[in-house]
C-alpha positions, 0 to 999 in steps of 0.5 A: 560656756559658749556664751562666755567664750563668744563674749555674750552675756549669760541669760539674766534668768537661769532656771530655778532648781530646788536648793538643798540646804546642805548643798556642797559645791560644783566643779566644771572641767573642760577637755579638748581632744581628751586633754584637760583644757580648764577646771574651776569650781567651788567646794561650797556655795551659798548660790543655787547649783545652776548659778554655781555651775554657770559661774564655774563654766565661764571661769573654766573657759576664760579664767583658769590661770593654767591655760589661755582662754578658750577661743570660739573656734575651740568650742565645738571640740570642748567636752564638759564634765560637771562634778556636783560635790557633797559638803566637806567633812573631816576625814582621817587619812586611813579612811580615804578611798581613792575614786570615791573621795575628793580631797581639800587640804588646807591651812589658813587660806592656802589650799589644794583640791583634787576631785575623786576622778583624778585618783581613778584617772591616774590609778592612785591609792588614797594615800597618793591622792592625799599626798598629791593634794598636799602638793597641789596646795603648795605643801610638802607631800607629807604635810597632812601629818602636821596638826595645823593642816586640815584634811577634808573629803567630799564625794561627787556626782559626775556628769559628762557630755560623753556619758549623756551621748552614750546613754542616748545612743544606748536608749536609741539602740534599745528602742530600735531593737524593740520595734517589730521587723528590726534586723541586725543583719546587713 
């Protein structure tokens, strides 16, 4: 992301990772000071995960139409969250589990997508997530009742910089406590 913001080219050769056959897509979400700063993704991709994430990171920083492009002076304040998606599957409205499922509601080329963590963040029920996804697609809240509307769900593995930092800090604390002579008194 920082290379894109600074106008540098991405590395020509991205690292190769195994490319599972049933790979879904990925979303890159940017937060600045705890507020959404950009979010772009692909619900399905024929590209490698690394290529998809690189493309989405650049697009989230520079091309999300809801925000001005990220400026170089903002990069140090940006926290990146990565959501790796499972393949889309049709789902009945009563099967939607808030915080577990993300949704895509579509008709033709018109669609709306919300990630699973959105329902958790706003404390929505599965029904409310479905309604809000309809609204995001530009439909009425109850459009999901129309047989022409397709409702699909996915799950996501979510990784964020703060989770990695928290995990590294916990690991370092555990290692420090395990060393002989450690004392927590000051």
